[in-house]
N, C-alpha and C positions, 0 to 999 in steps of 0.2 A: 921271295922268288915266285911262289905260288900265286900270290895276289897279282903280280905283274903279268903272269901268263894269262890269268883270267881276263884282266883288263885288256890285254892285247888281243884276246880271242873274240871279244864282243864288239861288233861295229857300233858306232854312236847311235844310229837309228834304232837298233834293237834295245840298247840300254834305255833310251827314252820311252819306248813302248812298254818295257818292264815297269818303269816308275809309274806310268799312267795306270797300268793294270793294278798295281798295288793300291793306288789312291781310290780307284773305283770299288775294289773289294772292301776297303776300309769304310767307304761311305755307305755301301750297301748294308753293312752290319749295324749301322747306327739305327736306334729305334724311331719309327715314324710316329709322331704324336697323333692320338686319336681318342674318341670316346667309345666306351663299351656300354650297351644297354642290356641289363639282365632282367628277365629271361632274354636269351640271345636271339630267339626267333624273330624275324622281321615283322611278322603279323601275329597279334595276340587276339584270339577269338574266345569270348566269354559270354555266359548266359546273362540275359537281362536281369537286373536286380542284384548281381553278384558284385564283389569288390576285388580290386587288384592293386598291386604296387609294381612299378617299373623303376629299377635302380640305375642311375646314370653314373658311371665311374670313369674318370680320366685315366687313359693309358699312356703316360708320359714318363720321361726319365726324372724330371724334377717337378713333383706335384705341387710344390709350394709356388710355382710360377703360373698356376692356373687361376684365372680370375673370371668373375661374371658368369659362374655356372648357373644355368637356369633352364626351365622348360617352357616351351611354346605350345599353345593349344592349336587345334585344327584351323582356327582363324588367324594364326600367327600372333596371338596375344600372349604376353608373358603371364604365366600362372604364378600369382603372388604367394610367397611362402607364408605371409602373414594374413592369409585369407580369414574372413570373419567366421565365427562359429556357425555351424550349419552348412557351410559350403561343402559339396561332396567331391570337388576336384581341387586338391591342394598338393603342396610340395613339402617335403621334410628331409632334413639332412640325416641320412642313416649312419654317416661317419663324418670325419672332418672334411673330406673331399668328395663324398658320395651324396648325390641329391636324388631322393626318391619322389616319383610321381604317384600320388595316392588317389584312386577313384573309388568311392564307396557308393553302392546302389547304382550300378551302371544302367544308363538309359540310352535310348536310340539317339538322343541329342549329343551323347558324348562320343559317338563313333567318329573316327577320322584319324588323321596323321598327327602324331605328337612329336615334337623335335626337341632334343636336348642340345644346348649350345654352350660354348665357353671360349675364352681367349687365353692363349698360351704364350708366355714370354712377351706379353704386351703387343704381339704383332701377328700371331698365327690364329686364325679363326677356326674353331673345331665345331663340328655338328654331326649328330647322328639321329635318325628318325625311326619311328616304329608305328605300325598301323594297328589301331584298336578297333575290332569289329565285334558284333553281338549276334546272338541267335536266341529263339524262343525255345525253352527247355521242354522236356517231356511233361505232359499234363494228363492226369487221370480223369476221364470223363464219366465213366460208370464202372466203378470197381469197388463195391462195398467190401470192407475189411472183415465182415462177418456174414456168412451166407448159410442157409439152412435147407438142404434137400431132404426129401422124405424117402426112407428106405423102401426098396422095391420099385422105384420110379426112375425115369431118366431126368437128369438136371444139368443145366448149363451154368457153370461157374462164370459169372459175368466179369469181364475185364476189358473195357473199352478205353483206348488210350489215343491221344493225338500229340503230334509234335511237328515241327517244321525244320528239317526235312522229315518225311513220313518214317515212323519207326517200324522195326521188326519186333514180333512178339513171340516169346517162348515160355514154356511152363515147366515148373519143378514141384515136386512134393517131397517135403523133408530133405531138401537140397539134392534130390535125385531127379535128373532130367526126364520128362515124361515124353514117350514116343506115341504116335498114333497106333491104335490097336489096344488089345487087352482091356476093352471097355472104355477107352478114352478117344475122343475125336476133337482135334484142335480146330477152332473156328476163328473168324476174324475178330469177333467180339467176345470170345470166351472159350471155355473148355467144357465140352459135353461129356458127362459121366453117364454111361448106360447101366441100367439096373443097379441103382445105388444100394450099397450095403454099409454096415457099421464100419467095415475096414476102410471105407472111403473117408472116414473122419480124419482130420489132420490139418497141418499147416501147408498151404499151397503158395507157391511164389510165381507171380506174373512178372516177367522180365521184359522191359521195353529197351530197344537198342537202336540208336541213330548212328549209322556207319559214317555219315559225312562228318559228323562232329565228334565222333568217339564217345558220345554220352551213353550212359547205361543207368537205368533206374528200376529198382525192384518194388513190388507191391505185395506184402504179405497178406494172404486172405485165409482166415480161419473158417474151415468148413465143418459144420456140426450136423451130423445126420439125425433127423428126427425119427423116433421109433414109436410105433403104436403102443398105447398103455397096456399093462398087465397088472393084476392084483397081486400084492405080496402074499406069500403062502400062509402067514400067521393071522389071517383075518377071522374075527369072531363071527359066528352065525347067529348067536343069541346073546342078548344083553339083559342083565338083571339090574333094575334101577329102583330108587326109593320113592314112594308116594309122598308128594308135597315137597320134594327136594329137586335138585338139578343133577343132571348126569350128562355124559358125553360118550360118543362112540366114534372110533376112528376108522376111516376107510382109506387104506394106504394103497397107492398104485405106483408102479414104476413105468418109466418111459422117458423119451426125450422129445420136446422139453418136458419138465415136471408136469404131470397131468393136473388139471383143475377138476375139483370134485363137487358134484351137486347131489342133493338128497330129495327123494320123492316120498311123500306119505301115501302109501298104497291104498288104504281104504277109500280116500277121496281123490286120489291122483293129484295131490297138491304139491307144487314145486316149493320147497322150503329155502331155496337159494337166496331170495331177497330178504328173508328173515321175518319173523313175527314176534309178538310179545312173549311167546313161549318157545320158539325155535330160532336157532341161528346156525349158519354154516360158514366154516372157513374153507374157502375154495382151494387154498394152497395146501393146507395141512390135511384136509379131508375130514375135519372134526365136526360132528353134528352135536350141538349143545341143546339139551332139553331142560327148560325151566318149569318149576312147580309141577312135577310129574303127577298125572292123575291116571285112574284106571282105564280111562278111555284111550290112553296111549298104547295099550296092549295092541300088538299087531305087527305088520311088516312095514319096514322102510327100505326103499331101493336106493342103492348108491350107484351113481353114474360118474365114471372117470373118463375124461376126454382131453385130448391135446390136438395139435395140428395134424397128427398122423392117424387118429381114429378115436373110437369110443367103445367102452365096455360097461357091463351092469352086474350087480349082485344084490341079494336080499339079506336083511338082518332082522331077526325076530326080537322084539322088545317085550321083556317081562318085568312086572312091577313088584318091590319089597318094602321094610321099615327100618330106618337108620337109628343109630344110637343118639342119646341126648345126655350131655354133661349137666349134672344137677348142681354141683357146687365145687369151687376152687377157693381154698383159704388164702387170705392176705396176711402176710407176716412181716414184722419189723424187728430186726435183731442187730446187735453190734458187730462191727467188723472183727474178723479172726475167731468168730464163734460158729455154731452150727445152726442151719435153717431147715425147717421141715414144711413143705408145701403139699397139702392133701387135696385129692380130687376123687369125686365119686360120679358114676354114670350108669345108665341103664340102656337096654337095647335088646334086639332079638335077631340073631343070637347074642348072648352076653359079650359085650365088646372087650377087646384088649385096650390097655391104656398106656400112653407114653407122653412125654413132654417135649416141648420145643421152645427155645428162647425166641421171643418176638423180634423180628428183624434179621433172623438167620435162618438157614435151611438145615441146621444141625438138629437131629432128632436125639433126645435124651431118653435112653432106656437102659435096662439092666445089661451090664457087660460092656458099656462104653469105656474108651481108653482114657479115663481120668479118675485117679484114686480118690479125689475129693467128692465125686458126684455118683450117686446110686439111686435106683428106683425100687421101692418095696411094694409088692402086690398082695391083695387079699380079696375075698368074696364074702359079702354079707347079704344073705337072702338073694333078691333079684338085682342087687347092686354090685358093680365092679368097683373096687377101691385101689388107689395107688397113692404112694407118698414119694415126693422128690426130696432127697436128702442131699444137702451141700455142706461139707465141712470146711473149716478154715476160710471163712468168707472173705472175699475181696470186694473192693468197691465196684469192680467190673461185673460182679454177680448181680448187682442191683438192676431191677427192671421187670418187665412183664414176661410171664411164662404162660404158654398155651398148653392146656391139658387137652390131648387128642384121644378120643374114644372111637375105635373103629371096629367094624365087623364086615360081613359079606355085603351088607346093604349100603355101606358108606361110612361116614365119620361125623362126629359131633365135636365141637370145640368150645372152650371158654377160657378166659384169661384170669390169672391171679397175679398179684403184685408182691414181689419180694423187695423190702426196703432194707438197705444196709446203712446203719448209722456209723458215723466216722468223725474224728476230730477235725479242726479247721485246716483248710488248704486255701491257697490264693489263686485267682484267675491268672492264666498264663499271659494274658494280654494287658495286665495291670501296668499303668505308667510308672516308671521308676525314677523319672527325672522331670521336674517342672520348672518353668522359667517365669519371672515377672520383673518389673522395673518401676521406678518412679513411685514407689510405695503403693502400687496398685494392688487391690485385694486379689488373691489367687485361691483356686479351689484344688484341694488334694483329695483324691477319691481312692477308697479302699473297698475292694470287692472280695468277700470271703465266701468259700463254699464249706458247708459242714451240715451235719444232721445229728441232733437238732441244731437250729441256728445258734451261732456263737455271738457273744457280746464283744464290742470293739472299744478299746481305749487307745488314745493318741498320746505319743511321747515326742519331745524334741531333745535330741542329744541325750536320750535315756532319762528325761525328766518329764513328768506329766504336765501337759501344757493346756489342757482343756479349760482351766480356770482363768487363763490370761484374757484381759479385756480385748486384745487385738486378735483373738482366735475364737471362732465360732464353730461348734460341732453340730452337724445335722445327721441324724440316724445313729442308732446304737448297734446295728447289725441285722442281717449279714452284710448290709451296705452302709457305708458311712462316708460323709464328706466333711472336710475340715477347711473352713474359710479363713485364710491367714492374711492379715494386713501387715506387711513388713515395714514397720515405721523406722527400723534401724537394722544394722547388720546382724544383731542377735537372732533375728527370725529366719536368717538363711542358714541352712544346714541339713542334717539328716533327721527326717521325721519317721517315727515307727508306729505302725498300725498293729496293735496287740490284740489278737482274737482268742476267745476261750469258750469252750462248752464242757459238758459233763465227761467227754472222752479225751480232752486234752487242750493244749493251747499252741499258738504259732505266732510268728512275727514277720511283717514285711516292711521294708525300708523304702522311703521316697525322699529324694534329695531335692531341696528347693534352692535354685540358683538365680542369680541376678543377671538379666539380659542387658545388652547394650547395642549401640548402633553398629551396623556392619562395617567392614573395612572397604577400601576402594575397590571398584570393579576391576577384575583381573584383565579383561580384554573386551573391547567393543569392536565387532567386525562389520565392515560396510558390505553387506551381502549383495544387494541389488541397488544400483544407482541409475536413475533416469535424470532428465534435464531438470526436473522440479521435485523429485521425491528420492528418499533413501530408505531402504529397508535394512535394519540393523540385526545383528546377532550378538549375544552377550555370553562371556564366560564369567560366572559369578564370583563374588569376593572369596578370598581364602578364609575369611572369618565372617560368618553370618551373624555374629553377635549372640549365638546360642539359639535363635529362632529362625524361621524361614524368611527368605527375602520375598516380599510380596509385590514389588514393582521395581522398574528401572526408569531413570530419568536422564534427559539430555538437556544441556544448556548450550545454546548456539548463538553466534553473532557473526557479522561480517568482520573481515580482518581489521578494518579501520575503527570499528566500534569498541567501546569498553565493555567489560562483562556486566556492568550495571545496566547497559542498554540491551543485553542479551535477552532471548526468549527461552521459555522453558516448556518441556512437554514430558509427560510420564506415561508409562504403560503398565498394566498389571502383568505379572509373570505369566508365561505361556500364552500370550496373545501376540498378534502380528506387531512387531516394533517398527512402524512406518511413520516417517516424518514427511509431511506434505507442505505445499505452498512455498517451496524454495524458488529462487530465481535462477534461471539458466545462466551458465557461464559466469557465475559469481563465486568468489572464494570465501568460504566460511571456516570458522573455528568451532570445534565441538569438544565438550567434555561431558563425562558421564558419572552417574552416581547410582548406588543401590539403596533401596528403601525397605525397612522392616517395620514392625509395629512400634519399635522404640524411636526411630527417626531415620534421617538420611545420612549416608556416608559422606566423607569428603569427596570433592570432585576429583576425577582422574586427570592425568596430564592432558592438556589440550591437544587436539589433532586438527590439522588443516586439510581441507578438501576443496577442490574447485569443481563446480558442477559442470556437466557436459553442455555443449552448445545446444541451442534450440534445433529441433529436428522434427521429422514427420511423426505423427502419433504412434503409440504402440498398437499391436494387433488387437482388434475388438473380438475377444474370445466369444464364440457362439456357445450359448448355454443349452445343454441337452440333458434329458433324463436318461441315464445309462440303462435303466430297467427296460426301455422300449427299443434298445438296439437289437437289430437282426443282422448278423455278420458285420458288415461295415456301413450300414445305413439305418435311418430312422423310419419307422412306420407312422404315417399321418393317419389320424382317425377319420379324416374327411377325404372325399374323392375329388374335390375341386379347389381345395385351399390348404394352406399351411402357414402358420405364424412362426417366423424365426426371431429368436431373442438373443441378445448379446450383452456383454458386460462393457460399460464405458471404460475405455483404456486411458492410460496416462497421456496427456497431450504434448509432453516434452517441450514445454515452454511457450507454445503457441496454441491459442484456443481452437478446439475443433469447431469447424463451421459447417460440416455436412458429413453424412454417411452415404456411401454408394452401395446399393444392393443390386447384384446381378444374378439372375437365375436362368438356367437352361435345361432342356431335356438332356438326359445323360444315358449312355449305354455302357455296359461293362464288357470290355474287350481284353481277354487274356489277363484277368485279375485287375485291370486298370479301368477307371471311369473316364470315358471320353464324351465330351459335350457335343451336341448338334448346334453348330454356330448359328444356323438360320433361325433356331427357335429361341435365341437368347433375348431376354428383356432386362432393362436396367433402370433403376430409380435412384435419384438423388434426394436424400432426406435432409433438408436444410434446417436441422434442429440439433444442437449439440447434446441435448438431453434425451434424444430419441434412443430407445433400446429395443424396439420391436418393429416388425414390418409384416403385414399380412399379404401373402401372395395368393391371389384369387384367379378364377377363370382358368384353372389348371385341368389337365386331362386326368381321368380316373385311371388307377392301376398303372402309373407311369413313374419312372425314376427321374428326379430332378437334382441338379447340383446348384446350390446357392452360395454365393461369395459375398462377404461383407468387408468393406474397407472404410477406415476413418480418414478424414482429410483436414488439414489446416493450411495456413498460407505457405508452408514449406513443401507440402506434397502429401501423397497418399501413404498410408500405412501398409504393412504386409497384410494380405488378405487372409481372412478366416473363412473356412469353407465347410460345407456339410452336404451329404447326399441323403435325400429322403424319398420315400415312395408313397404316392397317394393311394388311398384305399379304393377297393372295387366299389362299384355303385351299390351293391347289396350290403357290404360292410358299412359303408357310409350311412345308408338308410337306418340300419340298426343303431348306430351311434346317435343319430338325430332323435330316434324314437326314445332311447334311454335318457337323453338330455331333456327331452320334453316331459318325460315321466317324472324326472327329478324336480323340474320346475313346478309341475302340477302338485306333487307331494308337498313342496315348500309352501305353495299358495294355499293349499287346504290347511296346513298347519297354522299359518299366519291368520287365516280366517277363523279357525277355532279359538286361537288366542284372543283375537279381537272380540268375538262373541262372548267369551268368558269374561273379558274385561268389562263389556257393557252390562252383562248380567250382574256382575259384582257392583258396578256403579249404581245400578238400579236399587240395590239393597242399601246404598248410602243416600238414597233420595235423589239420585241423578248427579250428585256432586262428583266431578272427575278431577278434583285438585290433586289427588294422589298420583294420577297418571302424569301430570306435569312434573 
């Protein structure tokens, strides 16, 4: 009943309108197919040289119906996903239905509108565009990262910066913003510090901001305040030195930077800084060294300390003494684990004290040192001081030279004595424990023994003396011995023992003699670099080298239709470039590989088939440069009006090179990039395939040039190889020419002397010059 009342209460026209309204609402809620580019901003502004990725994602109900998803460049050309290596504008799938546009190293040429397109459900065309724009980033023009004001003066911390649009500059010290006042004045090209003090030391930050781009860049500047020098409080005013010896006196000064010290000999006002036979000065440590002191050195020496902030002076009075002399140190030789006594006697005035030091160490040996084995006994006999170094329970490490040091107020005297520790035989740690041979070839077994006195050596094979065998020869009885073995059968392979013996004991070392064989097959051969006519290989060695090192790798190759009997072979020593040349472009070859050791060649590996690339333009002719003469990103020419460019002959990729094109132009550096002056360009075609150099002359002095070299064959030009160089100033070029002429003259004089000597010698043979021919 209710349904009938409703039906009867709505006129037909209103019912129709209601149905249409429901249909419209339903259609409006359906998803509209589209593409989304992330980041979503319609314009992407990035600095020159930066990299970016734009991700294109279909926004549809059924992603599987999306086809032909691609990116178009500003010229409406499809950007190929399979772009060659080195292309800086490429595409890549970031997921199954998302395609990314990747731009690496953004340039002005890349600016423009990029469009992502696709087809949905085979009928609906989808597209979305984004604008890529660029700007020049902030650049520091004059903002050294380390600056040095002098205390008590006013100083401007330099920070000159440029950008487009123009930047705003602000200052911070230790992350605290600096306001004008309190001794600071901000200027357009720096920060003025008034009346500099040590408190102004620290890390300053110069901040550049470009409001239009939102870019911000900080420059940390370390400010170090220079302080005038002052002498350290513990300076001596008088120095006592020994006649006939050497001495030194230190003049220490404080300041920033570290003061440099010079010394003046006051009687004759002579500056000793440059050094003489008897005087030398270390300007950094302030030490004055005096050699072979004489009584004439009595008097005053003036020390002068200076740095960038000032200079100070002080006087030192030098007085002359006589130093000790060590008369004798005994040499002793005793067995290990016993006691040694090294005696020393010395004189001097005053009578010296004596101690010992192990040569090669800084450890002084005297009474009371922390080693229960070592002690020093002292005595006095008349005008001699005596001391005895006692070492108990001797070790081998105690063997060596010991210095007896006698010292008094006037200096010290030294003399060395040797302590020899005798011990039973031991073997060198690097002795070979395993030796290989093959095909009955004689082999040498070496035994190196250490002992004192020297030990005798006896050889055994499998614990039986073998020295009398006719196939075994012994050379040397100790401490070194070699055993020459000719393994005529398997009995001579096994464990050889080197038995050593002296008065203190005996020892034994074992050397195993094994039979070597050919290596196993090559594990893997990799085709690293393939051109139209060459292949560069890499090898993974055999799993079994046959017991000895692989010394070479070999390849056998043939065309598919040929038999292996018609194949060609090539081999390379290990660790050299494995390059196969003179192949034919677009031909199919079979390759198999082998490893070689001193025994022989392994079996060939499983053949591999490879088709060479088609003929193409030559490879890039790499320009050869001496990296030692690089300055930033260019080469300095020693000449003001010329420069010779050299290059390496590239692979011709199947077609002979018929010429090289050399183009060179004046260049200017604009915002870190080299720009050529087109009107200055000159070009030369060198129609010689073996040409590897070209001399550019009539150049301007002190000028930058960019030179480009391309190789050409019948297919076309190679990629260009380029270099920027700077010609020398006229003065520098003259010096280079003078030096070259001097070298030629020296060589001419030398050759003339040689010729005259030859003629003189010929005269002594009666003019017969047969020996010269």
